[in-house]
PDB file of N, CA, C and O in Angstrom, chain B, residues numbered from 101:
ATOM      1  N   MET B 101     -16.064  11.313 -19.825  1.00  0.00           N
ATOM      2  CA  MET B 101     -15.374  10.200 -19.236  1.00  0.00           C
ATOM      3  C   MET B 101     -14.654  10.685 -17.983  1.00  0.00           C
ATOM      4  O   MET B 101     -14.027  11.744 -17.996  1.00  0.00           O
ATOM      5  N   VAL B 102     -14.741   9.930 -16.924  1.00  0.00           N
ATOM      6  CA  VAL B 102     -14.065  10.248 -15.674  1.00  0.00           C
ATOM      7  C   VAL B 102     -13.087   9.118 -15.363  1.00  0.00           C
ATOM      8  O   VAL B 102     -13.456   7.944 -15.388  1.00  0.00           O
ATOM      9  N   VAL B 103     -11.834   9.482 -15.069  1.00  0.00           N
ATOM     10  CA  VAL B 103     -10.821   8.506 -14.688  1.00  0.00           C
ATOM     11  C   VAL B 103     -10.181   8.950 -13.385  1.00  0.00           C
ATOM     12  O   VAL B 103     -10.120  10.145 -13.094  1.00  0.00           O
ATOM     13  N   ASN B 104      -9.703   7.990 -12.600  1.00  0.00           N
ATOM     14  CA  ASN B 104      -9.020   8.377 -11.372  1.00  0.00           C
ATOM     15  C   ASN B 104      -7.572   8.753 -11.678  1.00  0.00           C
ATOM     16  O   ASN B 104      -7.079   8.506 -12.779  1.00  0.00           O
ATOM     17  N   MET B 105      -6.904   9.345 -10.713  1.00  0.00           N
ATOM     18  CA  MET B 105      -5.557   9.861 -10.908  1.00  0.00           C
ATOM     19  C   MET B 105      -4.580   8.767 -11.336  1.00  0.00           C
ATOM     20  O   MET B 105      -3.790   8.976 -12.257  1.00  0.00           O
ATOM     21  N   LEU B 106      -4.619   7.626 -10.695  1.00  0.00           N
ATOM     22  CA  LEU B 106      -3.703   6.531 -11.026  1.00  0.00           C
ATOM     23  C   LEU B 106      -3.914   6.061 -12.459  1.00  0.00           C
ATOM     24  O   LEU B 106      -2.949   5.838 -13.190  1.00  0.00           O
ATOM     25  N   GLU B 107      -5.166   5.910 -12.861  1.00  0.00           N
ATOM     26  CA  GLU B 107      -5.457   5.487 -14.232  1.00  0.00           C
ATOM     27  C   GLU B 107      -4.973   6.540 -15.231  1.00  0.00           C
ATOM     28  O   GLU B 107      -4.428   6.195 -16.279  1.00  0.00           O
ATOM     29  N   ALA B 108      -5.170   7.818 -14.911  1.00  0.00           N
ATOM     30  CA  ALA B 108      -4.733   8.897 -15.800  1.00  0.00           C
ATOM     31  C   ALA B 108      -3.217   8.885 -15.955  1.00  0.00           C
ATOM     32  O   ALA B 108      -2.700   9.085 -17.055  1.00  0.00           O
ATOM     33  N   LYS B 109      -2.502   8.650 -14.854  1.00  0.00           N
ATOM     34  CA  LYS B 109      -1.044   8.612 -14.916  1.00  0.00           C
ATOM     35  C   LYS B 109      -0.544   7.439 -15.758  1.00  0.00           C
ATOM     36  O   LYS B 109       0.417   7.578 -16.513  1.00  0.00           O
ATOM     37  N   SER B 110      -1.187   6.307 -15.628  1.00  0.00           N
ATOM     38  CA  SER B 110      -0.697   5.119 -16.322  1.00  0.00           C
ATOM     39  C   SER B 110      -1.183   5.012 -17.770  1.00  0.00           C
ATOM     40  O   SER B 110      -0.606   4.259 -18.555  1.00  0.00           O
ATOM     41  N   THR B 111      -2.230   5.750 -18.136  1.00  0.00           N
ATOM     42  CA  THR B 111      -2.762   5.657 -19.504  1.00  0.00           C
ATOM     43  C   THR B 111      -2.845   7.017 -20.194  1.00  0.00           C
ATOM     44  O   THR B 111      -3.680   7.221 -21.075  1.00  0.00           O
ATOM     45  N   LEU B 112      -1.986   7.937 -19.794  1.00  0.00           N
ATOM     46  CA  LEU B 112      -2.063   9.298 -20.342  1.00  0.00           C
ATOM     47  C   LEU B 112      -1.977   9.311 -21.867  1.00  0.00           C
ATOM     48  O   LEU B 112      -2.751  10.011 -22.520  1.00  0.00           O
ATOM     49  N   SER B 113      -1.054   8.555 -22.439  1.00  0.00           N
ATOM     50  CA  SER B 113      -0.911   8.546 -23.906  1.00  0.00           C
ATOM     51  C   SER B 113      -2.192   8.095 -24.591  1.00  0.00           C
ATOM     52  O   SER B 113      -2.592   8.673 -25.601  1.00  0.00           O
ATOM     53  N   GLN B 114      -2.838   7.069 -24.050  1.00  0.00           N
ATOM     54  CA  GLN B 114      -4.074   6.579 -24.646  1.00  0.00           C
ATOM     55  C   GLN B 114      -5.206   7.595 -24.469  1.00  0.00           C
ATOM     56  O   GLN B 114      -6.042   7.753 -25.358  1.00  0.00           O
ATOM     57  N   LEU B 115      -5.234   8.274 -23.340  1.00  0.00           N
ATOM     58  CA  LEU B 115      -6.272   9.293 -23.114  1.00  0.00           C
ATOM     59  C   LEU B 115      -6.107  10.444 -24.106  1.00  0.00           C
ATOM     60  O   LEU B 115      -7.085  10.918 -24.684  1.00  0.00           O
ATOM     61  N   VAL B 116      -4.871  10.886 -24.298  1.00  0.00           N
ATOM     62  CA  VAL B 116      -4.619  11.976 -25.257  1.00  0.00           C
ATOM     63  C   VAL B 116      -4.969  11.522 -26.670  1.00  0.00           C
ATOM     64  O   VAL B 116      -5.536  12.293 -27.444  1.00  0.00           O
ATOM     65  N   ALA B 117      -4.638  10.289 -27.011  1.00  0.00           N
ATOM     66  CA  ALA B 117      -4.968   9.767 -28.342  1.00  0.00           C
ATOM     67  C   ALA B 117      -6.478   9.751 -28.555  1.00  0.00           C
ATOM     68  O   ALA B 117      -6.953  10.062 -29.647  1.00  0.00           O
ATOM     69  N   ALA B 118      -7.233   9.392 -27.523  1.00  0.00           N
ATOM     70  CA  ALA B 118      -8.698   9.378 -27.633  1.00  0.00           C
ATOM     71  C   ALA B 118      -9.235  10.785 -27.867  1.00  0.00           C
ATOM     72  O   ALA B 118     -10.187  10.968 -28.625  1.00  0.00           O
ATOM     73  N   LEU B 119      -8.633  11.776 -27.225  1.00  0.00           N
ATOM     74  CA  LEU B 119      -9.048  13.165 -27.446  1.00  0.00           C
ATOM     75  C   LEU B 119      -8.705  13.610 -28.861  1.00  0.00           C
ATOM     76  O   LEU B 119      -9.527  14.228 -29.537  1.00  0.00           O
ATOM     77  N   GLU B 120      -7.497  13.298 -29.309  1.00  0.00           N
ATOM     78  CA  GLU B 120      -7.076  13.700 -30.648  1.00  0.00           C
ATOM     79  C   GLU B 120      -7.927  13.055 -31.733  1.00  0.00           C
ATOM     80  O   GLU B 120      -8.199  13.671 -32.764  1.00  0.00           O
ATOM     81  N   ALA B 121      -8.346  11.819 -31.502  1.00  0.00           N
ATOM     82  CA  ALA B 121      -9.158  11.101 -32.493  1.00  0.00           C
ATOM     83  C   ALA B 121     -10.620  11.524 -32.448  1.00  0.00           C
ATOM     84  O   ALA B 121     -11.407  11.133 -33.310  1.00  0.00           O
ATOM     85  N   GLY B 122     -10.986  12.317 -31.454  1.00  0.00           N
ATOM     86  CA  GLY B 122     -12.374  12.746 -31.328  1.00  0.00           C
ATOM     87  C   GLY B 122     -13.263  11.717 -30.661  1.00  0.00           C
ATOM     88  O   GLY B 122     -14.484  11.868 -30.652  1.00  0.00           O
ATOM     89  N   GLU B 123     -12.664  10.665 -30.099  1.00  0.00           N
ATOM     90  CA  GLU B 123     -13.457   9.641 -29.417  1.00  0.00           C
ATOM     91  C   GLU B 123     -14.037  10.175 -28.110  1.00  0.00           C
ATOM     92  O   GLU B 123     -15.096   9.732 -27.667  1.00  0.00           O
ATOM     93  N   GLU B 124     -13.346  11.117 -27.505  1.00  0.00           N
ATOM     94  CA  GLU B 124     -13.803  11.777 -26.274  1.00  0.00           C
ATOM     95  C   GLU B 124     -13.682  13.274 -26.470  1.00  0.00           C
ATOM     96  O   GLU B 124     -12.739  13.740 -27.109  1.00  0.00           O
ATOM     97  N   SER B 125     -14.624  14.035 -25.931  1.00  0.00           N
ATOM     98  CA  SER B 125     -14.527  15.491 -26.029  1.00  0.00           C
ATOM     99  C   SER B 125     -13.778  16.068 -24.832  1.00  0.00           C
ATOM    100  O   SER B 125     -13.116  17.100 -24.945  1.00  0.00           O
ATOM    101  N   GLU B 126     -13.888  15.397 -23.682  1.00  0.00           N
ATOM    102  CA  GLU B 126     -13.136  15.799 -22.510  1.00  0.00           C
ATOM    103  C   GLU B 126     -13.002  14.617 -21.561  1.00  0.00           C
ATOM    104  O   GLU B 126     -13.827  13.702 -21.557  1.00  0.00           O
ATOM    105  N   ILE B 127     -11.957  14.657 -20.768  1.00  0.00           N
ATOM    106  CA  ILE B 127     -11.716  13.613 -19.782  1.00  0.00           C
ATOM    107  C   ILE B 127     -11.517  14.311 -18.448  1.00  0.00           C
ATOM    108  O   ILE B 127     -10.665  15.191 -18.326  1.00  0.00           O
ATOM    109  N   VAL B 128     -12.293  13.926 -17.452  1.00  0.00           N
ATOM    110  CA  VAL B 128     -12.181  14.497 -16.120  1.00  0.00           C
ATOM    111  C   VAL B 128     -11.330  13.551 -15.282  1.00  0.00           C
ATOM    112  O   VAL B 128     -11.583  12.348 -15.222  1.00  0.00           O
ATOM    113  N   ILE B 129     -10.322  14.121 -14.640  1.00  0.00           N
ATOM    114  CA  ILE B 129      -9.448  13.343 -13.770  1.00  0.00           C
ATOM    115  C   ILE B 129      -9.878  13.606 -12.333  1.00  0.00           C
ATOM    116  O   ILE B 129      -9.938  14.750 -11.882  1.00  0.00           O
ATOM    117  N   ALA B 130     -10.175  12.524 -11.630  1.00  0.00           N
ATOM    118  CA  ALA B 130     -10.672  12.648 -10.257  1.00  0.00           C
ATOM    119  C   ALA B 130      -9.608  12.201  -9.259  1.00  0.00           C
ATOM    120  O   ALA B 130      -8.817  11.296  -9.524  1.00  0.00           O
ATOM    121  N   ARG B 131      -9.614  12.865  -8.102  1.00  0.00           N
ATOM    122  CA  ARG B 131      -8.763  12.474  -6.991  1.00  0.00           C
ATOM    123  C   ARG B 131      -9.682  12.134  -5.821  1.00  0.00           C
ATOM    124  O   ARG B 131     -10.454  12.971  -5.351  1.00  0.00           O
ATOM    125  N   ARG B 132      -9.582  10.906  -5.371  1.00  0.00           N
ATOM    126  CA  ARG B 132     -10.458  10.400  -4.307  1.00  0.00           C
ATOM    127  C   ARG B 132     -11.938  10.593  -4.641  1.00  0.00           C
ATOM    128  O   ARG B 132     -12.743  10.946  -3.780  1.00  0.00           O
ATOM    129  N   GLY B 133     -12.275  10.356  -5.903  1.00  0.00           N
ATOM    130  CA  GLY B 133     -13.669  10.426  -6.326  1.00  0.00           C
ATOM    131  C   GLY B 133     -14.193  11.816  -6.631  1.00  0.00           C
ATOM    132  O   GLY B 133     -15.344  11.957  -7.043  1.00  0.00           O
ATOM    133  N   ARG B 134     -13.379  12.848  -6.439  1.00  0.00           N
ATOM    134  CA  ARG B 134     -13.811  14.231  -6.710  1.00  0.00           C
ATOM    135  C   ARG B 134     -13.072  14.766  -7.925  1.00  0.00           C
ATOM    136  O   ARG B 134     -11.858  14.593  -8.031  1.00  0.00           O
ATOM    137  N   PRO B 135     -13.780  15.414  -8.843  1.00  0.00           N
ATOM    138  CA  PRO B 135     -13.120  15.975 -10.032  1.00  0.00           C
ATOM    139  C   PRO B 135     -12.011  16.944  -9.635  1.00  0.00           C
ATOM    140  O   PRO B 135     -12.218  17.833  -8.808  1.00  0.00           O
ATOM    141  N   ALA B 136     -10.836  16.767 -10.228  1.00  0.00           N
ATOM    142  CA  ALA B 136      -9.699  17.621  -9.909  1.00  0.00           C
ATOM    143  C   ALA B 136      -9.162  18.362 -11.136  1.00  0.00           C
ATOM    144  O   ALA B 136      -8.609  19.454 -11.007  1.00  0.00           O
ATOM    145  N   ALA B 137      -9.322  17.778 -12.312  1.00  0.00           N
ATOM    146  CA  ALA B 137      -8.786  18.401 -13.527  1.00  0.00           C
ATOM    147  C   ALA B 137      -9.590  17.950 -14.734  1.00  0.00           C
ATOM    148  O   ALA B 137     -10.255  16.914 -14.712  1.00  0.00           O
ATOM    149  N   ARG B 138      -9.513  18.753 -15.789  1.00  0.00           N
ATOM    150  CA  ARG B 138     -10.202  18.426 -17.029  1.00  0.00           C
ATOM    151  C   ARG B 138      -9.166  18.388 -18.145  1.00  0.00           C
ATOM    152  O   ARG B 138      -8.383  19.324 -18.304  1.00  0.00           O
ATOM    153  N   LEU B 139      -9.163  17.318 -18.909  1.00  0.00           N
ATOM    154  CA  LEU B 139      -8.253  17.144 -20.030  1.00  0.00           C
ATOM    155  C   LEU B 139      -9.080  17.283 -21.305  1.00  0.00           C
ATOM    156  O   LEU B 139     -10.029  16.528 -21.518  1.00  0.00           O
ATOM    157  N   THR B 140      -8.722  18.248 -22.150  1.00  0.00           N
ATOM    158  CA  THR B 140      -9.455  18.462 -23.403  1.00  0.00           C
ATOM    159  C   THR B 140      -8.465  18.647 -24.543  1.00  0.00           C
ATOM    160  O   THR B 140      -7.310  19.015 -24.324  1.00  0.00           O
ATOM    161  N   ALA B 141      -8.920  18.394 -25.743  1.00  0.00           N
ATOM    162  CA  ALA B 141      -8.088  18.628 -26.928  1.00  0.00           C
ATOM    163  C   ALA B 141      -8.033  20.120 -27.199  1.00  0.00           C
ATOM    164  O   ALA B 141      -8.989  20.843 -26.916  1.00  0.00           O
ATOM    165  N   LEU B 142      -6.932  20.578 -27.740  1.00  0.00           N
ATOM    166  CA  LEU B 142      -6.811  21.985 -28.099  1.00  0.00           C
ATOM    167  C   LEU B 142      -7.594  22.256 -29.369  1.00  0.00           C
ATOM    168  O   LEU B 142      -7.597  21.442 -30.293  1.00  0.00           O
ATOM    169  N   ALA B 143      -8.248  23.382 -29.412  1.00  0.00           N
ATOM    170  CA  ALA B 143      -9.012  23.759 -30.602  1.00  0.00           C
ATOM    171  C   ALA B 143      -8.063  24.251 -31.690  1.00  0.00           C
ATOM    172  O   ALA B 143      -7.070  24.923 -31.410  1.00  0.00           O
ATOM    173  N   GLY B 144      -8.382  23.908 -32.923  1.00  0.00           N
ATOM    174  CA  GLY B 144      -7.612  24.419 -34.043  1.00  0.00           C
ATOM    175  C   GLY B 144      -6.240  23.804 -34.204  1.00  0.00           C
ATOM    176  O   GLY B 144      -5.349  24.440 -34.768  1.00  0.00           O
ATOM    177  N   THR B 145      -6.043  22.597 -33.730  1.00  0.00           N
ATOM    178  CA  THR B 145      -4.742  21.943 -33.922  1.00  0.00           C
ATOM    179  C   THR B 145      -4.797  21.072 -35.158  1.00  0.00           C
ATOM    180  O   THR B 145      -4.785  19.844 -35.072  1.00  0.00           O
ATOM    181  N   GLY B 146      -4.858  21.722 -36.312  1.00  0.00           N
ATOM    182  CA  GLY B 146      -4.944  20.997 -37.574  1.00  0.00           C
ATOM    183  C   GLY B 146      -3.601  20.433 -37.991  1.00  0.00           C
ATOM    184  O   GLY B 146      -2.592  20.610 -37.308  1.00  0.00           O
ATOM    185  N   SER B 147      -3.610  19.769 -39.093  1.00  0.00           N
ATOM    186  CA  SER B 147      -2.386  19.156 -39.591  1.00  0.00           C
ATOM    187  C   SER B 147      -1.488  20.209 -40.233  1.00  0.00           C
ATOM    188  O   SER B 147      -1.925  21.323 -40.522  1.00  0.00           O
ATOM    189  N   VAL B 148      -0.250  19.845 -40.446  1.00  0.00           N
ATOM    190  CA  VAL B 148       0.723  20.734 -41.071  1.00  0.00           C
ATOM    191  C   VAL B 148       0.298  21.083 -42.484  1.00  0.00           C
ATOM    192  O   VAL B 148       0.617  22.166 -42.975  1.00  0.00           O
ATOM    193  N   ALA B 149      -0.407  20.194 -43.140  1.00  0.00           N
ATOM    194  CA  ALA B 149      -0.810  20.405 -44.524  1.00  0.00           C
ATOM    195  C   ALA B 149      -1.625  21.691 -44.693  1.00  0.00           C
ATOM    196  O   ALA B 149      -1.605  22.293 -45.766  1.00  0.00           O
ATOM    197  N   ARG B 150      -2.323  22.109 -43.674  1.00  0.00           N
ATOM    198  CA  ARG B 150      -3.124  23.334 -43.767  1.00  0.00           C
ATOM    199  C   ARG B 150      -2.254  24.580 -43.885  1.00  0.00           C
ATOM    200  O   ARG B 150      -2.705  25.592 -44.422  1.00  0.00           O
ATOM    201  N   ARG B 151      -1.015  24.529 -43.395  1.00  0.00           N
ATOM    202  CA  ARG B 151      -0.161  25.704 -43.401  1.00  0.00           C
ATOM    203  C   ARG B 151       0.574  25.884 -44.718  1.00  0.00           C
ATOM    204  O   ARG B 151       1.072  26.975 -44.995  1.00  0.00           O
ATOM    205  N   ILE B 152       0.656  24.853 -45.528  1.00  0.00           N
ATOM    206  CA  ILE B 152       1.405  24.954 -46.775  1.00  0.00           C
ATOM    207  C   ILE B 152       0.733  25.981 -47.681  1.00  0.00           C
ATOM    208  O   ILE B 152      -0.477  25.939 -47.900  1.00  0.00           O
ATOM    209  N   GLY B 153       1.528  26.890 -48.195  1.00  0.00           N
ATOM    210  CA  GLY B 153       1.020  27.917 -49.085  1.00  0.00           C
ATOM    211  C   GLY B 153       0.533  29.170 -48.385  1.00  0.00           C
ATOM    212  O   GLY B 153       0.007  30.076 -49.031  1.00  0.00           O
ATOM    213  N   VAL B 154       0.702  29.234 -47.069  1.00  0.00           N
ATOM    214  CA  VAL B 154       0.188  30.377 -46.329  1.00  0.00           C
ATOM    215  C   VAL B 154       0.882  31.688 -46.731  1.00  0.00           C
ATOM    216  O   VAL B 154       0.289  32.759 -46.599  1.00  0.00           O
ATOM    217  N   ALA B 155       2.131  31.618 -47.221  1.00  0.00           N
ATOM    218  CA  ALA B 155       2.862  32.831 -47.606  1.00  0.00           C
ATOM    219  C   ALA B 155       2.831  33.081 -49.110  1.00  0.00           C
ATOM    220  O   ALA B 155       3.542  33.952 -49.613  1.00  0.00           O
ATOM    221  N   ARG B 156       2.014  32.324 -49.824  1.00  0.00           N
ATOM    222  CA  ARG B 156       1.952  32.477 -51.271  1.00  0.00           C
ATOM    223  C   ARG B 156       1.624  33.927 -51.640  1.00  0.00           C
ATOM    224  O   ARG B 156       0.662  34.514 -51.146  1.00  0.00           O
ATOM    225  N   GLY B 157       2.460  34.481 -52.526  1.00  0.00           N
ATOM    226  CA  GLY B 157       2.227  35.845 -52.999  1.00  0.00           C
ATOM    227  C   GLY B 157       2.831  36.924 -52.122  1.00  0.00           C
ATOM    228  O   GLY B 157       2.757  38.100 -52.476  1.00  0.00           O
ATOM    229  N   ARG B 158       3.422  36.572 -50.997  1.00  0.00           N
ATOM    230  CA  ARG B 158       3.979  37.584 -50.091  1.00  0.00           C
ATOM    231  C   ARG B 158       5.427  37.937 -50.413  1.00  0.00           C
ATOM    232  O   ARG B 158       5.923  38.969 -49.961  1.00  0.00           O
ATOM    233  N   PHE B 159       6.099  37.116 -51.171  1.00  0.00           N
ATOM    234  CA  PHE B 159       7.460  37.411 -51.581  1.00  0.00           C
ATOM    235  C   PHE B 159       7.734  36.720 -52.904  1.00  0.00           C
ATOM    236  O   PHE B 159       6.998  35.828 -53.328  1.00  0.00           O
ATOM    237  N   THR B 160       8.805  37.151 -53.541  1.00  0.00           N
ATOM    238  CA  THR B 160       9.190  36.524 -54.804  1.00  0.00           C
ATOM    239  C   THR B 160      10.594  35.947 -54.660  1.00  0.00           C
ATOM    240  O   THR B 160      11.436  36.501 -53.953  1.00  0.00           O
ATOM    241  N   VAL B 161      10.830  34.849 -55.326  1.00  0.00           N
ATOM    242  CA  VAL B 161      12.126  34.191 -55.313  1.00  0.00           C
ATOM    243  C   VAL B 161      12.885  34.659 -56.550  1.00  0.00           C
ATOM    244  O   VAL B 161      12.372  34.555 -57.664  1.00  0.00           O
ATOM    245  N   PRO B 162      14.106  35.176 -56.367  1.00  0.00           N
ATOM    246  CA  PRO B 162      14.870  35.642 -57.527  1.00  0.00           C
ATOM    247  C   PRO B 162      15.162  34.493 -58.488  1.00  0.00           C
ATOM    248  O   PRO B 162      15.257  33.337 -58.075  1.00  0.00           O
ATOM    249  N   ASP B 163      15.304  34.817 -59.766  1.00  0.00           N
ATOM    250  CA  ASP B 163      15.583  33.800 -60.779  1.00  0.00           C
ATOM    251  C   ASP B 163      16.899  33.068 -60.525  1.00  0.00           C
ATOM    252  O   ASP B 163      17.032  31.894 -60.868  1.00  0.00           O
ATOM    253  N   ASP B 164      17.878  33.764 -59.922  1.00  0.00           N
ATOM    254  CA  ASP B 164      19.183  33.138 -59.684  1.00  0.00           C
ATOM    255  C   ASP B 164      19.319  32.618 -58.250  1.00  0.00           C
ATOM    256  O   ASP B 164      20.429  32.547 -57.723  1.00  0.00           O
ATOM    257  N   PHE B 165      18.225  32.264 -57.631  1.00  0.00           N
ATOM    258  CA  PHE B 165      18.217  31.825 -56.235  1.00  0.00           C
ATOM    259  C   PHE B 165      19.189  30.677 -55.968  1.00  0.00           C
ATOM    260  O   PHE B 165      19.889  30.705 -54.956  1.00  0.00           O
ATOM    261  N   GLY B 166      19.255  29.690 -56.821  1.00  0.00           N
ATOM    262  CA  GLY B 166      20.105  28.535 -56.605  1.00  0.00           C
ATOM    263  C   GLY B 166      21.478  28.649 -57.237  1.00  0.00           C
ATOM    264  O   GLY B 166      22.180  27.648 -57.379  1.00  0.00           O
ATOM    265  N   ARG B 167      21.863  29.836 -57.612  1.00  0.00           N
ATOM    266  CA  ARG B 167      23.109  30.053 -58.347  1.00  0.00           C
ATOM    267  C   ARG B 167      24.327  29.496 -57.624  1.00  0.00           C
ATOM    268  O   ARG B 167      25.227  28.959 -58.270  1.00  0.00           O
ATOM    269  N   ASP B 168      24.378  29.607 -56.313  1.00  0.00           N
ATOM    270  CA  ASP B 168      25.558  29.207 -55.554  1.00  0.00           C
ATOM    271  C   ASP B 168      25.448  27.811 -54.954  1.00  0.00           C
ATOM    272  O   ASP B 168      26.288  27.434 -54.137  1.00  0.00           O
ATOM    273  N   ASP B 169      24.457  27.050 -55.328  1.00  0.00           N
ATOM    274  CA  ASP B 169      24.263  25.726 -54.732  1.00  0.00           C
ATOM    275  C   ASP B 169      25.483  24.827 -54.874  1.00  0.00           C
ATOM    276  O   ASP B 169      25.886  24.184 -53.904  1.00  0.00           O
ATOM    277  N   ASP B 170      26.077  24.769 -56.058  1.00  0.00           N
ATOM    278  CA  ASP B 170      27.237  23.902 -56.271  1.00  0.00           C
ATOM    279  C   ASP B 170      28.421  24.351 -55.415  1.00  0.00           C
ATOM    280  O   ASP B 170      29.126  23.522 -54.838  1.00  0.00           O
ATOM    281  N   ALA B 171      28.633  25.657 -55.336  1.00  0.00           N
ATOM    282  CA  ALA B 171      29.743  26.180 -54.535  1.00  0.00           C
ATOM    283  C   ALA B 171      29.525  25.877 -53.053  1.00  0.00           C
ATOM    284  O   ALA B 171      30.477  25.546 -52.346  1.00  0.00           O
ATOM    285  N   ILE B 172      28.318  25.983 -52.588  1.00  0.00           N
ATOM    286  CA  ILE B 172      28.009  25.676 -51.189  1.00  0.00           C
ATOM    287  C   ILE B 172      28.204  24.189 -50.924  1.00  0.00           C
ATOM    288  O   ILE B 172      28.747  23.812 -49.885  1.00  0.00           O
ATOM    289  N   ALA B 173      27.771  23.348 -51.842  1.00  0.00           N
ATOM    290  CA  ALA B 173      27.968  21.905 -51.690  1.00  0.00           C
ATOM    291  C   ALA B 173      29.453  21.583 -51.633  1.00  0.00           C
ATOM    292  O   ALA B 173      29.866  20.715 -50.864  1.00  0.00           O
ATOM    293  N   ASP B 174      30.265  22.272 -52.440  1.00  0.00           N
ATOM    294  CA  ASP B 174      31.712  22.058 -52.428  1.00  0.00           C
ATOM    295  C   ASP B 174      32.323  22.410 -51.076  1.00  0.00           C
ATOM    296  O   ASP B 174      33.300  21.784 -50.663  1.00  0.00           O
ATOM    297  N   LEU B 175      31.773  23.389 -50.389  1.00  0.00           N
ATOM    298  CA  LEU B 175      32.260  23.745 -49.057  1.00  0.00           C
ATOM    299  C   LEU B 175      32.104  22.573 -48.088  1.00  0.00           C
ATOM    300  O   LEU B 175      32.947  22.376 -47.212  1.00  0.00           O
ATOM    301  N   PHE B 176      31.046  21.806 -48.237  1.00  0.00           N
ATOM    302  CA  PHE B 176      30.794  20.674 -47.351  1.00  0.00           C
ATOM    303  C   PHE B 176      31.616  19.445 -47.712  1.00  0.00           C
ATOM    304  O   PHE B 176      31.908  18.620 -46.846  1.00  0.00           O
ATOM    305  N   THR B 177      31.990  19.316 -48.974  1.00  0.00           N
ATOM    306  CA  THR B 177      32.733  18.132 -49.402  1.00  0.00           C
ATOM    307  C   THR B 177      34.238  18.357 -49.428  1.00  0.00           C
ATOM    308  O   THR B 177      35.000  17.416 -49.652  1.00  0.00           O
ATOM    309  N   GLY B 178      34.675  19.590 -49.204  1.00  0.00           N
ATOM    310  CA  GLY B 178      36.103  19.884 -49.204  1.00  0.00           C
ATOM    311  C   GLY B 178      36.652  20.206 -50.578  1.00  0.00           C
ATOM    312  O   GLY B 178      37.868  20.317 -50.739  1.00  0.00           O
ATOM    313  N   ASP B 179      35.798  20.360 -51.567  1.00  0.00           N
ATOM    314  CA  ASP B 179      36.226  20.660 -52.925  1.00  0.00           C
ATOM    315  C   ASP B 179      36.169  22.151 -53.237  1.00  0.00           C
ATOM    316  O   ASP B 179      36.255  22.548 -54.399  1.00  0.00           O
ATOM    317  N   ALA B 180      36.027  22.969 -52.213  1.00  0.00           N
ATOM    318  CA  ALA B 180      35.788  24.391 -52.435  1.00  0.00           C
ATOM    319  C   ALA B 180      37.044  25.119 -52.878  1.00  0.00           C
ATOM    320  O   ALA B 180      38.144  24.868 -52.385  1.00  0.00           O
ATOM    321  N   GLU B 181      36.847  26.015 -53.810  1.00  0.00           N
ATOM    322  CA  GLU B 181      37.879  26.971 -54.201  1.00  0.00           C
ATOM    323  C   GLU B 181      37.413  28.309 -53.653  1.00  0.00           C
ATOM    324  O   GLU B 181      36.448  28.354 -52.890  1.00  0.00           O
ATOM    325  N   THR B 182      38.047  29.357 -54.008  1.00  0.00           N
ATOM    326  CA  THR B 182      37.634  30.673 -53.537  1.00  0.00           C
ATOM    327  C   THR B 182      36.277  31.018 -54.132  1.00  0.00           C
ATOM    328  O   THR B 182      36.058  30.895 -55.337  1.00  0.00           O
ATOM    329  N   ILE B 183      35.387  31.445 -53.279  1.00  0.00           N
ATOM    330  CA  ILE B 183      34.047  31.838 -53.732  1.00  0.00           C
ATOM    331  C   ILE B 183      33.987  33.349 -53.767  1.00  0.00           C
ATOM    332  O   ILE B 183      34.295  34.025 -52.785  1.00  0.00           O
ATOM    333  N   GLU B 184      33.587  33.867 -54.911  1.00  0.00           N
ATOM    334  CA  GLU B 184      33.456  35.289 -55.053  1.00  0.00           C
ATOM    335  C   GLU B 184      32.235  35.775 -54.291  1.00  0.00           C
ATOM    336  O   GLU B 184      31.179  35.145 -54.349  1.00  0.00           O
ATOM    337  N   PRO B 185      32.364  36.889 -53.577  1.00  0.00           N
ATOM    338  CA  PRO B 185      31.210  37.426 -52.858  1.00  0.00           C
ATOM    339  C   PRO B 185      30.106  37.808 -53.846  1.00  0.00           C
ATOM    340  O   PRO B 185      30.376  38.324 -54.930  1.00  0.00           O
ATOM    341  N   ARG B 186      28.905  37.554 -53.463  1.00  0.00           N
ATOM    342  CA  ARG B 186      27.753  37.845 -54.318  1.00  0.00           C
ATOM    343  C   ARG B 186      27.281  39.266 -54.046  1.00  0.00           C
ATOM    344  O   ARG B 186      27.150  39.671 -52.891  1.00  0.00           O
ATOM    345  N   THR B 187      27.031  40.009 -55.090  1.00  0.00           N
ATOM    346  CA  THR B 187      26.501  41.356 -54.932  1.00  0.00           C
ATOM    347  C   THR B 187      24.992  41.285 -55.003  1.00  0.00           C
ATOM    348  O   THR B 187      24.444  40.569 -55.841  1.00  0.00           O
ATOM    349  N   PRO B 188      24.316  42.012 -54.144  1.00  0.00           N
ATOM    350  CA  PRO B 188      22.853  41.994 -54.157  1.00  0.00           C
ATOM    351  C   PRO B 188      22.290  42.534 -55.459  1.00  0.00           C
ATOM    352  O   PRO B 188      22.846  43.456 -56.055  1.00  0.00           O
ATOM    353  N   ALA B 189      21.193  41.958 -55.890  1.00  0.00           N
ATOM    354  CA  ALA B 189      20.524  42.437 -57.107  1.00  0.00           C
ATOM    355  C   ALA B 189      19.864  43.770 -56.822  1.00  0.00           C
ATOM    356  O   ALA B 189      19.354  44.009 -55.727  1.00  0.00           O
ATOM    357  N   ALA B 190      19.883  44.620 -57.808  1.00  0.00           N
ATOM    358  CA  ALA B 190      19.283  45.938 -57.637  1.00  0.00           C
ATOM    359  C   ALA B 190      17.808  45.914 -57.853  1.00  0.00           C
ATOM    360  O   ALA B 190      17.152  46.950 -57.744  1.00  0.00           O
TER     361      ALA B 190
END
């Protein structure tokens, strides 16, 4: 597909949407009838869902991970008392 510069400026969102949907593989932007630029979709721009689980097995969550959740919530609500420092697990 070839579009002129003015059309590209005024319909950029629709042109990008057409590329993302796979309706167009590339769009050539012309200035005074001569090709000046090529607009293409980026390769490998999958959805976020593909990244979920990418770190599975690379670390472990301690059993007491959420131990301080209530105390932290109290800090935000103004109900906090003195919080004892947590010692790292061996």
